[in-house]
C-alpha positions in Angstrom: 0.0 -0.2 0.0 1.2 3.4 -1.1 2.1 5.5 2.0 -0.1 8.5 2.6 1.5 12.0 1.9 1.5 14.7 4.4 0.0 18.0 3.5 2.9 20.7 3.3 2.7 24.2 3.0 5.0 26.4 0.6 5.8 30.0 0.0 6.9 30.8 -3.3 8.8 34.2 -4.2 8.4 35.1 -8.2 8.5 38.2 -10.3 6.4 39.1 -13.2 6.2 41.7 -15.9 2.5 42.7 -15.8 2.1 44.5 -19.0 0.3 41.7 -20.7 -1.8 40.8 -17.7 -5.1 42.0 -16.4 -3.7 42.1 -13.1 -3.2 39.4 -10.2 -6.8 38.0 -9.6 -8.5 35.5 -11.9 -11.3 37.3 -14.0 -14.8 36.1 -14.4 -14.6 37.1 -18.0 -11.6 34.6 -18.7 -8.8 37.6 -19.2 -5.1 36.7 -18.7 -4.2 37.0 -15.0 -1.1 36.1 -12.9 -3.3 33.8 -10.5 -4.7 32.2 -13.5 -1.3 31.3 -15.1 0.5 30.2 -11.8 -2.5 28.0 -10.6 -2.6 26.3 -13.9 0.8 25.3 -14.1 0.6 24.3 -10.0 -1.9 22.0 -11.1 0.0 20.5 -13.6 3.1 19.8 -11.5 1.0 18.5 -8.4 -1.3 16.6 -10.8 -4.6 18.3 -8.9 -5.8 21.8 -8.6 -4.2 23.9 -6.1 -5.5 27.1 -4.5 -2.9 30.0 -4.3 -2.9 33.1 -1.8 -0.9 36.1 -2.9 0.5 38.7 -0.4 -1.9 41.3 -2.1 -3.7 41.8 -5.6 -1.9 43.8 -8.0 -3.7 45.7 -11.0 -3.6 45.4 -14.7 -0.3 46.6 -16.0 1.4 46.4 -12.5 4.6 44.6 -12.3 6.3 42.6 -9.2 9.9 42.1 -8.6 9.0 39.9 -5.7 5.5 38.7 -5.3 4.7 35.9 -2.6 2.2 33.4 -2.6 1.5 30.5 -0.4 -0.3 27.1 -0.7 -0.7 23.7 0.5 0.2 20.5 -1.3 0.4 16.8 -0.8 3.9 16.0 -2.4 7.2 14.5 -1.9 9.0 16.9 -4.1 11.8 19.3 -2.8 11.3 22.8 -2.8 14.1 23.2 -5.4 12.2 20.7 -7.3 9.3 22.5 -7.2 11.0 26.1 -8.5 12.5 24.0 -11.2 9.4 22.7 -12.3 7.2 25.7 -12.2 10.0 27.7 -14.3 10.1 25.0 -16.9 6.2 25.5 -17.5 5.8 29.2 -16.8 5.5 31.6 -19.4 8.5 34.0 -20.0 6.9 36.9 -18.1 6.9 35.1 -14.8 9.5 33.7 -13.0 10.0 31.9 -9.7 13.1 33.0 -7.7 12.4 30.7 -4.7 10.3 27.7 -3.3 10.3 27.0 0.1 8.6 24.8 2.8 6.9 27.0 5.7 5.4 26.3 8.8 1.6 25.4 8.2 0.3 28.7 9.8 2.0 30.9 7.0 -0.2 32.8 5.3 1.2 34.9 2.3 -1.6 37.6 3.0 -2.3 37.4 6.7 1.3 36.8 7.6 2.6 40.2 5.8 4.5 42.9 8.3 5.3 45.4 5.4 5.4 45.8 1.7 7.6 48.2 -0.4 6.2 49.3 -4.0 8.2 51.4 -6.3 6.7 54.0 -8.8 9.1 55.1 -11.2 8.7 58.1 -13.7 11.0 58.6 -16.7 11.6 62.6 -16.6 13.1 63.6 -19.7 11.8 65.2 -23.1 11.7 61.8 -25.0 10.2 58.5 -24.3 11.9 55.3 -24.3 10.9 52.5 -26.5 12.8 49.7 -24.0 11.1 51.2 -20.7 7.6 52.0 -22.2 5.5 49.3 -20.0 7.5 49.9 -16.7 7.6 53.7 -16.6 5.5 56.6 -16.3 7.0 58.9 -19.1 6.5 62.5 -17.8 8.3 65.3 -19.9 7.6 68.3 -17.7 10.3 69.9 -14.9 9.8 68.5 -11.7 11.1 70.1 -8.4 12.2 67.1 -6.6 13.2 68.9 -3.2 9.4 70.1 -2.9 8.3 66.6 -3.9 10.5 65.3 -0.9 9.0 67.7 1.4 5.6 66.7 0.7 6.5 63.0 1.3 7.5 63.8 4.5 3.5 64.7 5.4 2.9 61.2 4.5 4.9 59.3 6.7 3.4 57.7 9.7 0.3 56.6 10.9 -2.7 58.5 9.0 -5.9 57.8 7.5 -5.3 57.3 3.7 -9.0 57.6 2.7 -8.2 60.3 0.3 -5.8 58.2 -1.3 -7.8 55.2 -1.7 -9.8 54.9 -5.3 -13.1 53.7 -5.1 -14.0 50.3 -5.8 -17.2 48.6 -4.0 -15.3 44.9 -4.1 -12.3 46.3 -2.3 -14.0 49.1 0.0 -12.0 49.1 3.3 -13.6 50.0 6.2 -10.3 50.5 8.0 -8.3 53.1 6.0 -5.7 53.8 8.5 -2.0 52.8 7.6 1.6 53.3 8.6 3.8 54.5 5.8 7.4 53.5 7.3 9.3 55.0 4.5 8.7 57.1 1.4 11.9 57.9 -0.6 12.5 59.6 -3.6 15.4 59.0 -5.4 16.6 60.2 -8.8 18.9 58.1 -11.0 19.8 59.8 -14.2 16.3 60.7 -16.0 14.5 58.2 -13.8 12.7 59.2 -10.5 11.8 56.3 -8.1 8.9 57.0 -5.5 9.6 54.0 -2.8 6.9 53.8 -0.2 7.1 51.1 2.7 4.2 50.4 4.8 2.2 47.9 6.7 -0.4 47.8 4.3 -1.9 49.3 1.2 -5.3 50.7 -0.2 -6.8 50.2 -3.4 -4.4 52.2 -6.0 -2.8 53.9 -2.9 0.7 54.3 -4.1 -0.5 55.4 -7.3 -2.5 58.2 -6.0 0.4 59.2 -3.8 2.5 59.4 -6.7 0.3 61.3 -9.0 -0.2 63.8 -6.0 3.5 64.1 -5.4 4.2 64.6 -9.2 1.5 67.4 -9.1 3.4 69.1 -6.2 6.7 68.7 -8.2 5.2 69.9 -11.2 3.9 73.2 -9.1 0.2 72.4 -9.7 -0.3 71.6 -6.1 1.1 73.6 -3.3 2.9 71.7 -0.5 0.6 73.0 2.1 -2.2 71.3 0.5 -1.0 67.8 1.8 -2.1 68.0 5.2 -5.5 69.3 4.1 -5.7 66.3 1.8 -5.2 63.9 4.5 -7.5 65.5 6.8 -10.4 65.5 4.2 -10.6 61.6 3.9 -12.0 62.5 0.7 -10.6 60.9 -2.6 -11.6 64.0 -4.7 -9.1 66.0 -2.6 -5.9 64.2 -4.0 -4.5 64.3 -7.6 -5.0 62.1 -10.5 -3.8 58.4 -10.1 -0.7 57.7 -12.0 -0.6 55.3 -14.7 -0.2 51.4 -13.6 2.9 50.7 -15.6 5.2 52.6 -13.4 4.3 50.6 -10.3 6.1 47.6 -9.1 6.1 45.6 -6.0 9.7 45.3 -5.0 9.5 43.4 -1.4 7.3 41.6 1.1 8.5 41.4 4.5 7.3 38.6 6.8 
């Protein structure tokens, strides 16, 4: 008689180019999604359907350098074998960095302590062919010192309701989050807006990026940032920055 296999919990860290995906979550209309591709391949590896849980959902066009999923499976495979098997079957715009066996109580979403997102702006007079799906091309002058001053108002524990996009399926009753770091770096023609927090609301980083760019362009006074936070009203903040410039950089447990 074949020995019964124990149920084991795995943590997978992987990257993806989001430009050809309709976001992370499987869609009722059947669009191509990251979750759909992963679950299809994992089902082939383990010979049965496996439900995965992600650290969080990313929207259509958003990228990830280090997204994390967890799942449970009955298998004798070693983590290294799982990584190799997944990478041999996954499409070229998804790649697994690491597979690890973890404790049974690990949960890719609920065990998260903090995440870091990066929003990247290409700030020059002409666009880039090679970066077109990974940056927001912004050809106008930006006052980066003013953007950094504005960013300081957003660091700490605040109600970020003004920076939450409306979606009835993602309506968060609790909109208080702690932004631990908000760093703006300039590397040549690229401007990186790195935001680390204990959690994020729907489109929060893209709304923060859009508002900081409005400050940098002189369209929004620095003094308005505290007022926007206090208002708790999405209409008070600036336009949402495009999805292509956003990338999930790290998830800490």
